C-alpha positions as CSV (number, residue, x, y, z in Angstrom):
1,M,-10.9,22.2,15.1
2,R,-10.3,23.9,11.3
3,A,-9.6,21.5,7.9
4,V,-6.6,22.5,5.8
5,Q,-6.8,22.1,1.6
6,H,-4.4,20.9,-0.7
7,A,-4.0,19.8,-4.0
8,F,-3.0,15.9,-3.8
9,E,0.1,15.2,-5.2
10,S,1.3,11.9,-3.4
11,H,1.2,10.9,0.1
12,G,4.7,11.6,0.8
13,R,4.4,15.2,-0.7
14,Q,0.9,15.5,1.4
15,R,2.7,14.5,4.4
16,T,5.6,16.5,4.2
17,W,3.5,19.8,2.9
18,M,1.5,19.7,6.0
19,L,4.0,19.0,8.5
20,K,6.2,22.5,7.0
21,E,3.2,24.5,6.1
22,V,0.4,23.6,8.9
23,P,1.0,25.5,12.1
24,T,-0.1,23.3,15.2
25,K,-0.2,24.2,18.8
26,Y,2.0,22.0,19.6
27,E,5.8,20.1,18.9
28,W,4.2,16.7,18.9
29,V,1.4,15.5,16.3
30,Y,-0.1,11.9,15.8
31,I,-1.3,11.2,12.4
32,L,-5.0,9.7,12.2
33,E,-6.2,8.8,9.3
34,A,-9.7,8.6,8.2
35,D,-10.3,5.2,8.4
36,E,-8.2,4.8,11.8
37,R,-9.5,5.6,15.5
38,M,-7.9,6.5,18.6
39,T,-8.8,4.7,21.6
40,P,-8.4,6.1,25.4
41,E,-5.5,3.6,26.5
42,L,-3.4,4.5,23.3
43,F,-4.3,8.1,24.1
44,A,-3.2,8.0,27.5
45,E,0.2,6.2,26.5
46,C,1.2,8.8,24.0
47,Q,0.4,11.3,26.7
48,G,3.0,10.0,29.2
49,A,5.7,9.1,25.8
50,I,5.7,13.1,24.7
51,Q,6.8,13.7,28.2
52,G,10.5,11.8,28.0
53,Q,13.3,13.6,25.7
54,E,14.6,10.2,24.7
55,H,12.6,10.0,21.3
56,V,11.9,11.7,18.5
57,A,8.9,9.8,17.2
58,Y,7.1,6.6,17.9
59,Y,5.9,3.7,16.1
60,V,2.3,2.5,16.9
61,A,1.0,-1.2,15.6
62,E,-2.5,-1.4,13.9
63,R,-5.1,-4.2,14.6
64,V,-6.4,-4.8,10.9
65,M,-10.3,-4.9,11.0
66,F,-11.6,-6.8,8.4
67,M,-15.3,-7.9,7.8
68,N,-16.6,-7.2,11.0
69,R,-13.2,-8.8,13.0
70,W,-9.6,-8.4,13.8
71,I,-7.5,-9.9,11.1
72,R,-4.9,-11.4,14.0
73,Y,-2.8,-13.6,12.2
74,S,-2.4,-13.0,8.3
75,T,-1.6,-9.0,8.8
76,Q,2.1,-9.5,10.5
77,Y,0.4,-8.2,13.8
78,P,2.3,-6.4,15.2
79,R,2.9,-4.0,11.9
80,Y,3.9,-0.9,13.1
81,Q,3.9,2.2,11.5
82,L,5.0,6.0,12.2
83,R,2.3,7.9,13.9
84,L,3.9,10.0,17.1
85,F,6.6,12.3,16.4
86,R,8.0,15.7,16.9
87,K,7.1,17.7,13.5
88,D,10.3,19.2,12.9
89,N,12.6,16.2,13.5
90,V,10.3,13.9,10.4
91,W,9.6,14.0,6.6
92,F,8.3,11.5,4.3
93,D,9.3,10.3,1.2
94,D,7.0,8.7,-1.5
95,Y,7.4,4.6,-2.0
96,G,5.1,2.9,-4.5
97,H,1.5,4.3,-3.6
98,T,2.1,5.4,-0.2
99,E,5.1,6.6,1.9
100,R,8.1,6.3,3.9
101,E,9.0,8.0,7.0
102,V,12.5,9.9,7.5
103,C,13.5,10.2,10.9
104,D,16.2,12.7,12.6
105,G,16.7,11.4,15.6
106,P,15.9,8.1,17.6
107,T,12.4,6.4,17.7
108,G,11.0,4.3,20.0
109,F,7.6,2.0,20.1
110,I,4.2,2.4,21.8
111,K,2.5,-0.6,23.6
112,E,-1.1,0.3,22.7
113,T,-2.7,-0.4,19.2
114,Y,-4.9,1.6,17.0
115,P,-8.0,-0.3,15.0
116,H,-7.7,0.4,11.0
117,Y,-10.8,-0.5,9.2
118,T,-9.8,-1.4,6.1
119,N,-12.9,-2.2,4.3
120,S,-15.5,0.2,6.0
121,K,-16.9,1.4,2.8
122,G,-17.6,-1.7,1.3
123,F,-15.5,-3.5,-1.0
124,T,-15.9,-2.0,-4.2
125,R,-14.0,1.0,-2.7
126,W,-11.5,-1.5,-1.4
127,I,-11.0,-3.0,-4.8
128,D,-11.1,0.5,-6.8
129,K,-8.7,1.4,-4.6
130,H,-6.4,-1.4,-4.7
131,N,-6.4,-1.0,-8.7
132,R,-5.2,2.5,-8.4
133,Y,-2.7,1.2,-5.7
134,S,-1.2,-1.6,-8.1
135,S,-0.3,1.2,-10.9
136,D,1.8,3.1,-8.3
137,E,3.2,-0.3,-6.7
138,A,4.1,-1.1,-10.4
139,L,6.1,1.5,-11.0
140,E,8.0,1.2,-7.5
141,T,8.8,-2.5,-8.5
142,L,10.3,-1.4,-11.2
143,R,12.6,0.9,-9.9
144,Q,13.5,-1.7,-7.3
145,L,14.3,-4.1,-9.7
146,D,16.4,-1.3,-11.3
147,Q,17.7,0.1,-8.5
148,G,17.4,-1.7,-5.1
149,T,18.9,-4.3,-3.2
150,V,18.0,-6.6,-0.5
151,Q,19.4,-6.0,2.6
152,W,20.2,-9.4,3.7
153,A,21.0,-8.4,7.2
154,D,17.9,-6.3,7.8
155,L,15.7,-9.5,6.7
156,F,17.5,-11.5,9.6
157,F,18.7,-9.2,11.8
158,G,17.0,-5.8,11.9
159,R,16.7,-3.5,14.7
160,S,12.7,-3.4,14.5
161,E,9.9,-5.0,12.8
162,V,10.1,-2.2,10.6
163,E,13.2,-3.2,9.0
164,R,12.7,-6.8,9.0
165,R,9.2,-6.1,6.9
166,R,10.8,-3.9,4.4
167,A,13.6,-5.9,4.0
168,L,11.1,-8.8,3.7
169,K,9.2,-6.7,1.0
170,N,12.2,-5.7,-1.3
171,L,13.2,-9.7,-1.4
172,S,9.4,-10.4,-2.3
173,L,9.6,-8.1,-5.3
174,R,12.3,-10.6,-6.7
175,L,10.6,-13.3,-6.5
176,P,8.7,-15.9,-8.9
177,W,4.9,-16.7,-8.2
178,R,4.4,-13.7,-6.1
179,P,0.5,-14.0,-5.9
180,V,0.7,-17.8,-5.1
181,L,3.8,-17.6,-2.7
182,R,2.2,-14.3,-0.7
183,F,-0.9,-16.2,-0.5
184,I,0.6,-19.5,0.9
185,Y,3.1,-17.3,3.4
186,M,-0.2,-15.2,4.8
187,Y,-2.7,-18.0,4.7
188,F,-0.5,-20.8,5.9
189,L,2.7,-19.7,7.3
190,L,1.4,-16.8,9.4
191,G,-1.8,-18.8,10.5
192,G,-4.3,-16.4,8.4
193,F,-6.6,-19.7,8.8
194,L,-7.4,-19.2,12.1
195,D,-8.6,-15.8,11.0
196,G,-11.9,-17.8,9.7
197,Q,-13.5,-17.0,6.8
198,A,-12.5,-13.5,6.8
199,G,-9.3,-14.6,7.1
200,F,-9.3,-16.2,3.6
201,T,-10.9,-13.6,2.3
202,W,-7.9,-11.2,2.7
203,C,-5.1,-13.5,1.9
204,T,-7.0,-14.0,-1.5
205,L,-7.7,-10.5,-2.1
206,Q,-4.3,-9.4,-1.2
207,A,-2.9,-11.8,-3.5
208,F,-5.1,-10.7,-5.8
209,Y,-3.5,-7.3,-5.6
210,E,-0.4,-8.8,-5.7
211,Y,-1.4,-10.2,-9.5
212,L,-2.2,-6.9,-10.7
213,I,1.0,-5.3,-9.6
214,L,2.4,-7.9,-11.7
215,V,-0.1,-7.6,-15.0
216,K,0.7,-3.9,-14.6
217,L,4.5,-4.6,-14.5
218,W,4.3,-6.5,-17.7
219,E,2.5,-4.0,-18.9
220,L,4.9,-1.3,-18.1
221,K,7.9,-3.2,-19.9
222,H,5.9,-4.4,-22.7
223,P,4.2,-1.0,-23.8
224,M,0.8,-2.5,-25.8
225,H,0.6,0.2,-28.9
226,P,-2.9,0.6,-30.9
227,P,-2.8,-0.9,-34.5
228,S,-1.9,1.7,-37.4
229,S,-3.8,3.5,-39.4
230,R,-3.0,1.4,-42.3
231,V,-4.5,-2.0,-40.5
232,M,-7.4,-0.2,-39.8
233,S,-7.9,0.9,-42.9
234,S,-7.2,-2.5,-44.5
235,T,-9.5,-3.9,-41.7
236,S,-12.4,-1.9,-42.8
237,Q,-12.0,-2.1,-46.3
238,G,-11.9,-6.1,-46.1
239,S,-14.9,-5.4,-44.2
240,K,-16.7,-3.3,-46.9
241,D,-15.8,-6.3,-49.6
242,S,-17.5,-8.8,-47.5
243,D,-20.3,-7.1,-47.0
244,A,-20.3,-6.2,-50.3
245,T,-20.0,-9.8,-51.6
246,Q,-22.4,-11.0,-49.2
247,V,-25.2,-8.3,-51.1
248,T,-24.4,-9.7,-54.3
249,S,-25.2,-13.2,-53.5
250,S,-28.2,-12.6,-52.2
251,S,-29.6,-10.2,-55.2
252,S,-28.3,-13.5,-57.2
């Protein structure tokens, strides 16, 4: 195994650079991130899948692991990510804090899943990471509100869970009270309450993350300007006059 370094620009550009510039022994690649794990069952199914010729890429569902348990209900399981593909048939575009794949050819789905340990480094790291993510998501939200549209057909009749989920996200960007609605949707409609304390914490943090995106979106629409030097000077002078008055009063 060898490690390859490349200056980070964005998630989409990083993955596309990797596929184009890093030589591999085989034409098929599997993307496994640092907080994800491969299982023997998944490995065996992937080996079988690449023997066929009908697909150029495969989606694999994640099992979100949080507070030492699988968050089964409030994570929209099964939620698929593109993981196994022919490297010459796939590239990635930026979308918010992450990326979206573009596939040149038909795609399939793997039945086995992989565990995704979302807060393996603790809550401080999770909050710091999502603070950064929310800045990128605010920019993407602004772009979608200006240029994007809701694909209603995909929302109800999408060919896959991936298409339906993306259409739902585009719709959610346009809804009022997004943090509250997200909590209600995840905790009550998806059944997050069945995930116990970990499910409640997960849904609360996701609503908080949504709120961070909204306040940063407001900030993008309403740039905050520092007070002018004249105002600062007047404030400073007023403070000095007040101090002088207090000294004079105390002297008399």
